[in-house]
C-alpha positions as MATLAB code, in Angstrom:
seq = 'XXXXXXXXXXXXXXXXXXXXXXXXXXXXXXXXXXXXXXXXXXXXXXXXXXXXXXXXXXXXXXXXXXXXXXXXXX';
ca = [
      -0.075    0.057   -0.077;
       1.484    3.356   -0.945;
       1.321    6.532    0.977;
      -1.589    7.828   -1.440;
      -3.445    4.722   -0.806;
      -3.393    5.048    2.977;
      -4.146    8.567    2.682;
      -7.194    7.893    0.462;
      -8.303    5.101    2.801;
      -8.057    7.690    5.781;
     -10.470   10.105    3.636;
     -12.766    7.278    2.708;
     -13.121    6.433    6.512;
     -13.809    9.922    7.522;
     -16.233   10.366    4.681;
     -17.895    7.008    5.788;
     -18.010    8.454    9.430;
     -19.555   11.484    8.379;
     -22.244    9.538    6.451;
     -22.913    7.640    9.539;
     -23.412   10.919   11.570;
     -25.871   12.020    8.944;
     -27.766    8.679    9.115;
     -28.042    9.203   12.969;
     -29.386   12.456   12.628;
     -31.939   11.563    9.967;
     -32.945    8.289   11.873;
     -32.848    9.493   15.626;
     -35.156    6.508   16.742;
     -32.338    4.034   15.437;
     -29.638    3.162   17.950;
     -26.322    4.463   16.918;
     -24.869    1.146   17.346;
     -27.356   -0.294   14.737;
     -26.233    2.388   12.343;
     -22.669    1.685   12.786;
     -23.344   -2.045   12.287;
     -25.130   -1.352    9.195;
     -22.583    1.109    7.699;
     -19.826   -1.257    8.645;
     -21.679   -4.269    6.714;
     -22.357   -2.149    3.601;
     -18.810   -0.896    3.794;
     -17.452   -4.461    3.904;
     -19.510   -5.084    0.478;
     -17.259   -2.731   -1.088;
     -14.055   -4.501   -0.258;
     -11.935   -4.828   -3.262;
     -13.751   -2.419   -5.358;
     -11.132   -0.496   -7.616;
     -13.021    2.773   -7.578;
     -13.467    4.062   -4.196;
     -14.705    7.682   -5.030;
     -18.282    7.071   -4.526;
     -18.313    4.270   -1.696;
     -19.338    6.653    1.172;
     -22.543    7.741   -0.804;
     -23.345    4.281   -1.776;
     -23.002    3.015    1.720;
     -25.381    5.967    3.055;
     -27.780    5.153    0.125;
     -27.772    1.367    0.885;
     -28.231    1.865    4.680;
     -31.192    4.226    4.308;
     -32.775    1.724    1.968;
     -32.245   -0.915    4.387;
     -33.604    1.230    7.388;
     -36.613    2.364    5.559;
     -37.328   -1.309    4.744;
     -37.107   -2.239    8.365;
     -39.517    0.799    9.113;
     -42.062   -0.374    6.551;
     -41.960   -4.157    7.986;
     -42.651   -2.813   11.543;
];
């Protein structure tokens, strides 16, 4: 892993954390631990993806879909 790769990974991790914070604000009824669990699950789905630019946005989208589906199922 190069220095650029590590820097990009750090930037991605920060963007993913910001996405988790936005999700926690949008879904205050959902425990933060549950949001973090879903974010981690969806982040793992992108392991090995060669293009990483939109990973945080895609994670946020996928978690929103899952939380909305859970809400509809209740």
